[in-house]
N, C-alpha and C positions, 0 to 999 in steps of 0.2 A: 277899149271901154274906159270911160272916165271913172276914177276912183272917187266915190262919194264919202263925205265926212259922216261921222255918227250923227251929228246934228242934222244934216240933210236927210238922212234915212229916218230919223225921229220925226221930222217934219212931214215926210211922205207918209209915214204910218198914221199920224194924226189926221191927215187929209184924205186917207184912203177910205173908200166906201166898202171895199171888199178886200180882205187880207190876201186872198188868192191872187188878186191883181197886183198888189204890192210885191208879193213873193215872186211871181212870174217876172215882173219888170226888173227886179233886183237880185235875180238868181246869182249873178256873178259877184254880187257885193257880199254875200253871206259867207261867214266862216263855218266850215263844215269838217275841218280836218281835226284829227286827235292831237294831243300834245306831242307824242313821238313823231308823227308825220310833220308837224310844224317845226320841231327841233331838227329833224333830219333835212327838211328843206332850208333851214338856216344854215345848217353845216354845209350844204352843197353851195348855197349863195355866197357864203364867206370863204369858201374853198379852204376849209380847215378840216383836219382829221379829228377824230374823237380823242387821240392821244394829246393833241394840241389843246383841246378843250379841257381835259383833265388837268394838264399843266396849268393853264390859265385860270382854272376855277378853284384849284386846291382841293377838289373833292376826290374821294376814292375812285379809282379806275373802274373797278367792278360795278360800283354804285351808278356811275355815269353811264356805263354801258347799259345797265338795267333800265335807267330812265329812258335812254334812246330807243330801247326795244319795247318799252311799255310795261315791263315787269315791275317797275317801282314807280310810285307816285311821290314825287319830291315835295318838300315843304316850300313855302315862299322864299325863305332864305337860300335854300339850295338852288332854286330857280334863278335867283338873283346872282348867285355865285356863278351859275352857268352862263348868265348874261355877260359876266366879265370874261369868262373863258371864251365865249363866242365873239367877243369884241362887239357887242350890240350897241346901238344908239339908244337914247332914252325912248324914242318912239317904238323901235323894234322891241325893247324890253317891255314896255306897256303892252304891246300886242301879244307878246309871249305870255305875260301874266294873265291877260284876258283868256287866251287860248287854253290856259291851264285851270281856269275857274277861280284864280286868285284875284284879290283886289289889286288895282293898279297902284303905282307909287303915288302918293298924295303929298303935295308941296306943303301943306300945313302941318304935317306930321314931321318933326324934326329929323327922325332917323331916316325917313324916306327922302326928305330934303337933301340930306347929306349923300345918299345914294345917287339922287338925281344930279347933284353937283359933280360927283365922281364920274358919272356916265357922260355928262356934258364935256368933261375935260379928257375923256379917253383914258382915264386912270386905270390901273391894273387892280387885281384883287388885293394885293398887299397894300396899295395906297388907299383903297376904300376901307379896308379893315383897320388900318391905322387912323384914318379920319373918323371912323365910327367910335373906336375905343377912346380916342382923344376927347371926344364929346360925351363920354359916359354911356355909350350904347354897346350892345353885344355885337361882336364881329360876325360877318356873314357865315364864315367857316373857320375852323381851327387851322393853324399853319401846321403842315406835316413835318 
């Protein structure tokens, strides 16, 4: 199945006469998984352990495990720290933010632009935190 862009789907919604037809035709294009399901799929796709994500995100081990099990709902910054722990691309990070109900990274927001810059360059959590603080912004998470 061909992956359709959000713009393509929006265009199809505008031109649809019946929403049921659109939903049927695009069933495979809809996101229906929960944040824990999405995160666990990323974990498997990246072939990482939760322990590796903990180390790469600088988040508390118990907290990360609770996020993955659905017992905790993380803030946007905690999700962004997880993105670095999961070694996500900028596109994967945007998709994760959408899946969580958070706003995507916005290039016109200086803090978000710095995070996108770090994601594009495969920087780690230490590097993004240093970049953020060097520009007067709050780090994603405190260093343990």
